[in-house]
C-alpha positions in Angstrom: 73.2 42.9 32.0 73.5 39.4 33.5 70.7 37.1 33.2 67.7 37.2 35.1 69.1 40.8 37.1 67.5 42.5 39.7 67.6 45.9 38.9 68.6 48.6 41.7 66.8 51.9 41.8 69.2 54.1 40.0 69.4 51.8 36.9 65.9 51.5 36.2 65.9 55.3 36.9 68.5 55.4 34.2 66.1 53.0 32.1 63.2 55.0 32.1 65.3 58.5 31.5 66.3 56.4 28.7 62.7 54.8 27.2 64.8 51.8 27.1 62.3 50.2 28.9 59.3 51.9 25.9 56.8 48.8 23.6 55.2 46.9 24.9 55.3 43.8 27.9 53.8 41.1 28.6 53.6 39.9 32.4 55.0 36.3 32.6 53.6 33.7 35.0 55.9 31.8 35.8 58.0 34.3 36.6 55.4 36.8 38.6 53.3 36.3 42.0 50.6 38.4 42.9 49.6 37.3 46.6 47.3 38.4 49.8 47.6 38.8 53.4 45.1 40.0 55.6 44.1 39.5 59.2 41.4 36.5 59.6 37.8 37.0 61.5 38.8 39.0 65.1 42.4 39.1 63.9 43.5 35.9 65.5 46.1 34.8 62.3 47.7 36.3 59.5 46.2 34.7 56.2 48.6 34.4 53.4 47.1 33.7 49.8 48.3 33.2 46.2 46.6 33.4 42.4 47.5 30.9 40.9 45.8 32.6 37.1 48.0 35.8 36.2 47.8 37.5 33.2 49.1 41.1 32.4 50.6 43.0 30.1 51.5 47.3 29.5 53.4 49.7 28.4 55.4 50.8 31.7 51.2 51.3 32.7 48.5 48.7 31.8 46.9 45.8 34.0 47.3 42.3 35.7 44.4 40.4 35.8 43.6 37.3 38.4 41.0 34.5 38.4 39.2 35.2 41.5 38.8 30.8 41.7 42.1 30.5 41.9 42.9 32.0 45.4 45.2 29.6 46.6 45.6 29.9 50.6 46.8 26.3 51.5 43.5 25.7 53.6 40.6 24.7 50.8 37.6 25.6 53.0 38.7 29.0 53.1 39.9 29.3 49.4 35.7 28.1 48.7 34.6 31.0 51.1 36.7 33.5 49.5 35.4 32.5 46.2 32.0 33.1 47.9 29.3 35.8 48.0 30.3 37.1 51.0 33.9 37.8 49.5 35.4 38.3 46.1 31.6 36.6 44.7 33.4 34.7 41.8 30.4 33.2 39.7 29.4 37.1 39.6 32.4 38.5 39.5 35.5 35.7 37.9 38.3 38.5 37.8 40.0 40.5 40.1 42.3 44.0 38.4 44.8 46.0 39.3 45.7 49.0 36.7 48.6 50.4 37.1 49.0 54.6 36.5 52.5 54.8 37.3 56.0 53.5 38.1 59.4 55.0 39.6 62.3 53.8 41.2 62.4 53.3 45.3 65.3 52.2 47.5 65.8 48.6 45.9 63.3 47.9 43.2 59.8 50.3 42.2 56.8 51.6 43.8 54.0 50.7 41.8 50.7 53.0 41.7 47.0 52.4 40.5 43.4 50.9 41.1 42.5 47.9 42.0 39.1 46.3 41.8 37.4 44.1 43.4 34.1 42.6 42.7 32.3 46.4 41.7 34.6 48.0 44.3 37.5 49.7 42.7 40.2 51.4 45.3 43.2 53.1 44.6 46.4 50.9 45.7 49.8 51.3 46.2 52.5 49.0 46.3 56.3 48.0 46.1 58.3 45.4 43.8 61.4 44.0 42.2 62.0 45.0 38.4 64.3 42.6 36.7 65.5 43.1 33.0 66.0 39.3 31.8 69.1 38.5 29.1 67.9 39.1 25.3 64.5 40.7 26.6 65.6 44.0 26.7 
């Protein structure tokens, strides 16, 4: 497999079937992006943000942790407001966590299911992602 080759759904399904993906996985923050997209107040503008501090590990299931204070929407005033008690309440809840409980091939990538915990609230979350195997890492 070429370095950093994206996996097709069929290739990923084969790897899952023959246990080639078994073992511990560690999220590489330099190759991973955790972002948010939302409509701003009154639905007038789209807000995009990226968490700059992300860690994670697991065995096909696992957890990803974002530092709430690391949100970067390219607007310091908005980032400060998101960190406040109005939203993430970062002083009392410094981390946002996604706990994955399933991954399955879909289309040209994967569908991940799990639970997103922000502040003291946990909600189910499903999202599409991509999977890549880097040469020498299998």
